[in-house]
N, C-alpha and C positions, 0 to 999 in steps of 0.2 A: 561625392560632393567636390564640389569646385571654390576655391578660394579667390577673394581679391583683397588689394591692398587697401588699407584702411587710411584713406589720405596720403601726408607724408611721413607720418610718424612710423616707428617700429614694428607696428602688427600688421600681419596679414590673417584675415577671417574669413570664414566659411562663410557660402552665400546665403548660407540660412543659419540664424542663429534663435536660439531658445531664452524665450522671457517667461520671468519666475514672478511676475507682477498678478496675475489669479492664479495661476496653477498652483504655487507654491504657498502664497499668501490666503487661505483662505478658500479658496475656489473647490479645493477637492483634497481628500486625506493627504496625510503625510508618507504614508505607504505609495500610493498609487503615485502623488507628484515623483518620490525616489523612482521608480519604475519610469516615469516619462522622461526623466532625467539621464536615466542609462540608457532607455532608446535613443533619445537625441545624439549621444556619444556612439552607441552602434552605425546611427546611421552618417555618422563622419562631420556633425556639428561640432564645432571647437568653442563657440563664442557663447558665454553663456551670462544674460543680462540680469542683473537685480537692482535694488536699493536698497539702503538703511534703514528706510523708513515702511518697507513693504512687511507687512504683519508685525510692525513693531520689534523690527530685528528678525521676526523668525525665518524669512525666506532665505537672508543671508546664511543662516543656520543650517536650514535643509539642505540648502545649495552647497554647502562645504562638505558636510556628513555624506552625500550624494556621489561628490567626486573625489573623497580622500582617498579612497581604494584605487584609484586609476593615477596612472605615473601624471606628474605635475607638466609635461611638456604635450598630453594628450587635451589640453583645453586653458581657456582664457578665460578669465573673471572680469567682469565690469558691472560696477556698482555704482551709485550715485550719492549725491548728498543735496542738501537744502531743506526738505521736510522736517516738521519735528518727529522725533521719533518715541513711539511709544506715550507716556504722558509726559514728559521732557515738554517743555515750552519752547526752548532752543531753536531756533531755524538760521537759515542764514550761510552765508559763505566767507564770514571773516575769518582772518588767519586762527583765532581761536578755536572757531567749531570746524575750521579743514581739519585741524591737528585733533582734536577731539575725537570730532566722527570716523577720520579715517582710522585711528589705532583700534575703535571699537567695530568697527567693519573688520579690519585685519584679522581680531582676535575670534568675532562670529564665525568667518568662513574658515579660519584655522588656516592660512596662508601668511609667507612672509611677504609677500608682494602682490598686490593689485594689478593684472595687466591692462585697465582702463577705468581711471578714475573720472567721475561726470559732473557736473555741476545741474543739478535735476532741474533748476530754474535759473534765471538771472534774479542775483539780489541787487536792488536799488538802493540798501541801505549801506552798502558795502562798498569803499572806492575800488573801482576795477583792477588799479594796479596792486590794491592788497591782495585781494583773492589771487590775481596770476602771482603772485609771489609767493603766496602760502603752497599754491602747486606745483610752484617749479621748486620749492624744498621739499616736499615728498617724493616729486620724480629723482632730485639729487640724492635724497638718503637711500634710493630702493625701495623705498616702499609703493612706488606708481611706475610704472614702464610708461605709460602714456595717459592723456588727458583728454576730456571732450565735454560735452556741455548740452543740455536736452532745450527743446523749444525756446530757443535766442531768436530774437531777431536778426535780420542780416546789418540793421545799424549796431547792434552789439556785438557781433561776431567782427565787424570790419574794427571798432574799436577795441576788443581784445586784442587782437593782429597789431595794432599801431603798437599799445603797450609793451607786448613781447618783444617787438622789432625795437621798441626805444630802451628797453630795459638788460634786452638780452635774455630774455627768460624762456621757457618751454614753451611752445606754442601748441596749440591744441591741434589734436588731427584726426576730431569726429565729432560729428552733429548727430543727436536723436531726434528726428522731427517725426509725427505723425504723417502719413503718407497713406494714400491708397488710392483704388479709381475713385472713390467716394470723396475724397479729402486731399484736393492737389494743392494746398497752400505755399507747400516751399519751392512751388516752380515758380511765383512770384518774384523772390527775389532771395529766400534763404538758400539754394541751389547753388545761384550765381555768388553771392557771397562767400558760399564753402569752397567754389572753384576757385576764386581769386587767391584764397589763404591755403590752397593745398588741404584743405579739410574734407573728409571722405564720410558720408551718411549712413547712420544706423535706423532703417524704418520701422517704424513701430506701428502696430493696429494695421499691417497691410491687408487683413481682411475684415476690415471696418468692423471690430467687435463683432463678427463673427457672420455678420450680414451677406458678405460676397460667397459666404460658404452654400447660399443657396436655401440653408433650412428653414428660414423665417417667410412666412407668404401672409400676402395682405389679408385684413379681417381674421385671420385666427389666430388662437394664443399659440405663444411658443412652445416648441416640442420639450418635453419634460427633459430635464436636466441640462438646457442649453442654459449658455449664459444669462439671456433674457427671461426665462422663467427662475433665475435665483436671486433672491433680494441682496446677497451676498457679493454677486457680480455685475450686475445689469446699471450700476451706477452712469456708469459712463457710455452709456446706450444715448444719451440725449448730449448732441453737441452741440455749441453755438446756434441755438435756436432750432435745429432739424434733428427730429428725432430719428434715430436709424430704424426704428419699426413704423414709422407712418406710413399709410398707404399707399402714396405717391410715390414713394422712397423704393418700397417693396415691390411696386407693380414693374416699374423702371428695372431693379434689378432681375427680376424673374425675365426679363427679353434677353438677359446675358446665357441662359442656360443653351438654346440652340445655339449657340457660337462657340460655347464652351466644346458640346457635343460633335461640333462641325470640327474642332481640332483634335479629338480624343482626348480631352484634358476633365477632369473634375471642376468646379466651378473655383474651390480653392486655390488648384495648381495654374487655373489662367489667371488667377488675382495676383497671385505670387509671382507669376512669370512677366507680367504687366508691370510692376514694381521693379523686379530685377534687369528689365530692358533698361532702367537710365544709366548711364555711366556715372552719373553722381552718386548713385548708391550703391555701397562696398556691401550691406547684405541686409535682409529683411528678418524682423525678427517675429517669430512664431511663438505661441503656446499651443498647449495642448493640455486635454482631461486623458487622454487615453494614447498609449504607446502608438496604435494603428494611428492615427491622425497622422503622427510626425512622420512615420512612413510614406504615406500616403504624398504629403508636402514635399518630402525632399523630391518626389519624381520629378518636379517643377524645374529643380537646377538642368541646365543646358539646354531649355528648348527656347526658342525663338516664336516671337507673334509675328505673321507676316502682317504689312500694311492694311491690308483686307480687312483682317482680323481689330486693329488697332481701330479703326474707320467705323468698323459696324459697334464697336465697345462706346467708343464717345457718341454716335446717334441714340443707343441705347440708355445711357446713363447720364448723357450730357446736362439736361435740365434739374439734375439733382445734385450735381456736383458743386462742393465746397472748393471756391478758388481763392478768393481773400477773407 
């Protein structure tokens, strides 16, 4: 495993990180989730991403329990706040909410400090200086090492940087955007905004919700046990009006198979290499329902894609990419 600096902040993260959104929060059983977390550690993954909302807090509990027997310097925990947790209606990034949800996350995770605390979305109801002030206090209190956000616009990133510079507050060091061969929105403006302010990117859904593994075929039912076959896990396979299992998209993805074969890579490995080729990306967040998937994905680290392969990829899927 190789590591990269996460923006201008204090963290250095593994090029692949492990996400608990579906793996721990209902996608597979608890024991299997723990096996996947341990497999990720054994493969050299150091960053584990979760959120207070996942499974109503259960993802944080399972992750904390799975990591507890390992030395604290073996792993980094990233979690998030914004959405309601469980049956509670409260949401957002107000100072009161930040203080409350941070303490609850620390308790569920069973740690004294969270390595990366992220704003899951932008809060239009709370003044930005109040949110940034609350996050700064969390860092100075020793409860958080670094702060970040997920799915903010370039304008929102610029605004936060301006507040921090004006008030001398802890700046963001990470962004967590959706990014894959099929979803390239961050290239339009977010990557540039992050570069302006020394912010690294943690790409989520680098396999486009499993579509880029090649497991789904146009006109065929999803394989048993796959995400698309599960009512618990398939909600996000419909994105921005483009169904990730539509026939025209899957036909385009099928054209990637000979490209991967010529490179000696699996489809998943090639998709991860494609994301990691960007200097703006510090880590790609993977999920898994089986430990062997993690072992396979880790083989993507350190691989480079030749220009010819990048051109073939663009010819294959360019017409189904979401750009903006």
